[in-house]
Each structure stands twice: as C-alpha cells, then as structure tokens.
N, C-alpha and C positions, 0 to 999 in steps of 0.2 A: 154704072159706077158714077158717084157725083163728082163734081169738079174738085171739090176739097179732098175727097179720098184719092182721086188720080194724082193731084198735086202732092199729097203726102207720099204717095208710092214713089214719085219722082225723086223726091229727097232720100227716102230710105233706100232706094236701089242706087243712087249716087254715093251715099255714104258707104254702102257696101263696097262698091266699085274702088273709091279711093282708099278705103282700109285695106283691101287686098292689095292693091298697087303698094302700099307701104310696109306689108307684111303683118298686117292686123287681121283678126278674125272675130266673128260674133263671140261674146263671152258665153260660157256653158254654165253660167249661173246668172241669178236674176239681178239686174240693176235697172235704174231709171233710164228711159230714153233708148237711142240706138247705142249699144255698148259694145266696145270692141277691145280686144287684149291680145297679146303675143303668147304662144305657148312656150313660156320661160319660166324659170325658178320662182322669181318675182316678176311680176308682170306690169308694165305700164298699162293703164286703162285710159280710153277715151270714151266719154259719153257725149253724143250729140242730142240735142233737143231742138226740134224745128217748132217754133211757136208762133201763133198768129195773134197779132195785136192790131186792131183798127184796119183789117183788111190787108195788112202787110205781114210777111214772115221773117222772122229774125232767127239767125243762127246762134245757138249757145252751145259751148263745150265745157266739159270738166276734165280736168287731167288728174288721174289717181294713180295710185300705187296699191297693190294687194298681192294674194296669190290665191290660185284656184283652189288648192286643198283647203286653205283657210276658210274661202267664202263658202264651200261646200259644207264644210262642219258647222260655219255659222248659221247657215240655213237650216241644217238638221237640228241645231239646238233651238232655233226659232220656232220649228214646228212642234216642239214640246211645250211651247208656252201658249198663253191665250191671246197673244198679241196677234193682231191682224195686220201684218206689216208685209209689204212686197216690194220689190225693187231696191230703191235707195242709192246709196253712194258707197265706195269703198272707204276703208278707215282714213286714208290720206287722199285728199282730193282739193283741186284749185280751179276756181272759175277762170274761163279764158280772158275775162275783163282785166284780170291782174297781169296778162302778158302783153308787154308793149308791143312786141312784133306781130301781134294778132289783132290790133286795133287798127281801123274801126271794124267790127263785125258786119257782114253783109246782111241788109234789109232788102227784101225782095217782094215784088208785086204778088198778090193772090193769083194772078195768071202769068208765070214766069215766062220770059222772052229766052231765046237761045243764049243770048249774052249773060242774063240773070244766072242761068243754070252754069254757064262757064265761070262766072265770078264765084259762085259757091264752090264749085269744083276747085278752084285755085285757092280759096281760103281753107277747104278742107284737106288739100295737099299740104299747105303749110302747118296746119294744126296737127297732122299725123306725123310730119316731119319732126316738129317740137316735141311731140309725146315719145318719140325714139330716143329722147336724151334721158328719159327716167330709168330708174334702175331695172335691170334684168336679172339679178343675182342677189343673194343675201349679202354677198361682199359689196357689190354695188350700193345696196341700201345702206349697209354699215358706214361704208366711205362717205356717203354723201350727208348722213344724219349727222355723223360724228364732225364733219367738216363745218356743219352749221348751215348747209344749203341743200335743198332738193332742187336741182337745176338752177333756177333763178331765184328762189324764194326761200326764206328761212322757214325751217319745218314747223314752226308753230302755226304758220298762216294755213297749212294744209289739213290741220286737225279737224275732224269731222265730229260724229257723235262720240262722246267720251267712252261710253260702254264699248262701242265697236273699236275704238283705239286701243283700250285696255285689252280687248280680246285679241286683237291682232298682235300686240306687243307680247302677251302672255303666250300665244301660239307661236311666235319666232323664238321665244325663250325655250318653251317645252320641245319644240320641233328641231330646232337649229342652235340652241345654245346661245342665241343672240339677245341680249337684253338691253333694249332701247328705252326701257322705262324712265331711266333717270334722265333721258334727253327729252322725253315727249310729255311724261305724266305730269310735270310741274304747271304745263300751261292748260291742263284739263280742267273744265268746269266740274261742278258735283252732280250735275243733273243725270239721272238714270232713266226717267219716262222715256219710252213705253216698254223698256225692256226688264225682264226679270233677271236680275243680276245672278241669283242663286243657280240658275240655269245656264244663261249666256256665259258667265265668267267661271263656271266650275267644270271639272276640275283643273287646277293648275293654271287659269288664265287670269288670275287677279293680279 
C-alpha cells in the first residue's frame, strides 16, 4: 500500500468513527466524497472531502439537506438518461467555509502526526455537531425555510443545481404535500445542463 493510499485510509476511517459517534452513517445513495446521513424522514447530510494541495491535506465539508427516498428516485431517473453523472451533492448544500465556528479548517502534512490526527478528529466532531442542527423531518424543513433561515444561513445560499432543487421541491409536494417552490424557486438560475428535464422533472416534479 502506498503512503498516499494509507493516509487516505486514515482520514476515511477517522471520518467513519467521528460520524458514528455523532449518530451519522454512510449514505445509501451516491454523493461526492465521504458522505454521511441520519436515518430520518428528512436527513442532514455531511460530505467530507480530504484534498491534497502542494503536499498538504486540507479538510473540506459540505452540509446538506435531502431525503433518502428522493435521492433514490433521483438516481433511478438519472439512469434513464444519457448523462454520465455520479456522486454530486444534495439539492440543498453549504460549504463549511461559510460557517464561522468551523474556521479555520485544518491543513495537515502529507505524513500526519498523532497531533494532526487529533486536530482533524476535533474538527470533525464540531462539524458533525453542527450538522445535527439541520432538519430531521418535513416539519423541521418547513419551519426553517419559512422562517428564512436554514440553521445560520438564508435558504438561497444553500441552493445547488436548479434542476435538482426543483426535483426535490416537486418530490416534497408530491409525497408530503409541502410546497416550498415559492420560497426557493425565485432564486434559481435557468440552467438545466447536463440534465434531461423531461425525465428528471416528470411526472409531477416541475
């Protein structure tokens, strides 16, 4: 095993351990990085990405909101298209750089010391604790979006790809009778690439 592979394994195992400690588990659907969620109606999502730059490893995180049944249906629709897309992000997601309490993010040498690992573990614990504040139910999501704040940020800063956001709001309306389109759609761009909207947003998800 190469040193870089061994180091990557250290961070992956560390993320698994800190996630489990906070009540998160690996997602059962595909997202970028080391992705974790809770087994709840609406789930907070944490995506950890350990990236190397000039011999140093930097820890990045995204905090998102989605639902496993939606992500599974999204993936099923995606398989019906010609788009070669894997991973990605949930419909609502925020980079950790926007969270003041999680700055600065740790940078670690390519050959991490025990102290480096301890520092990253501490940061991961704080990140998962923060993620625990995200909606866990349809009621939580409605309350936060209608209040104009998802945890510490306005809902519009969480919006990811417009087609996936529209898909999520359509799924919420179809499945739970919750219409958040009026709150979120005005902030969306018109772009659709690389998605086939005839498949991804039909039926009922427009």
